[in-house]
C-alpha positions as CSV (number, residue, x, y, z in Angstrom):
1,X,136.5,126.8,110.8
2,X,137.2,124.6,107.8
3,X,134.6,123.6,105.3
4,X,134.7,120.0,104.1
5,X,134.1,119.5,100.4
6,X,133.0,116.3,98.8
7,X,134.1,115.7,95.3
8,X,132.5,112.9,93.4
9,X,134.2,111.6,90.3
10,X,131.9,110.5,87.6
11,X,133.2,108.8,84.4
12,X,131.4,109.0,81.1
13,X,132.0,107.0,77.9
14,X,133.0,109.1,74.9
15,X,132.8,108.0,71.3
16,X,135.3,109.5,68.8
17,X,134.5,109.4,65.1
18,X,136.7,110.6,62.3
19,X,135.2,113.7,60.7
20,X,135.0,113.9,56.9
21,X,136.8,117.2,56.9
22,X,139.5,115.9,59.3
23,X,139.8,115.7,63.0
24,X,137.3,114.0,65.3
25,X,133.8,114.4,66.4
26,X,133.1,113.3,70.1
27,X,129.8,112.1,71.4
28,X,128.9,111.5,75.1
29,X,126.0,108.9,74.9
30,X,124.9,109.4,78.5
31,X,124.5,113.1,78.0
32,X,122.1,113.7,75.1
33,X,123.3,116.6,72.9
34,X,126.8,116.7,74.4
35,X,128.9,116.8,71.2
36,X,132.2,118.4,70.5
37,X,135.2,118.1,68.2
38,X,139.0,118.4,67.9
39,X,141.7,118.2,65.3
40,X,143.6,115.4,67.1
41,X,142.5,112.7,69.5
42,X,144.2,114.5,72.4
43,X,142.4,117.8,71.5
44,X,139.1,116.0,71.0
45,X,139.4,114.4,74.4
46,X,140.2,117.7,76.1
47,X,137.3,119.3,74.3
48,X,135.1,116.4,75.6
49,X,136.1,117.1,79.2
50,X,135.2,120.8,78.7
51,X,131.9,119.9,77.1
52,X,131.0,117.4,79.9
53,X,131.9,120.0,82.6
54,X,129.7,122.6,80.9
55,X,126.8,120.2,80.5
56,X,126.9,119.1,84.1
57,X,127.2,122.7,85.4
58,X,124.2,123.7,83.3
59,X,122.2,120.7,84.8
60,X,123.1,121.9,88.3
61,X,122.1,125.5,87.6
62,X,118.7,124.5,86.4
63,X,118.2,121.9,89.1
64,X,118.3,118.8,87.0
65,X,119.7,115.5,88.1
66,X,123.2,114.6,87.1
67,X,123.1,111.4,85.0
68,X,125.2,108.5,86.2
69,X,126.4,106.0,83.6
70,X,125.9,102.4,84.5
């Protein structure tokens, strides 16, 4: 018997700001406290994906609702 999995793709806006010491700081406005950084734009965006994934996994673990950006 095969299990069917539903995968929902949720997009979030990220804001990159140049850091004073170099690199970029990334904020995810729809996920309060979800902040990360990277040395390059590419690295910062990859770090943002990881941070968002971790944030959402934590919300699921504690039974909180997943925010949907409008």
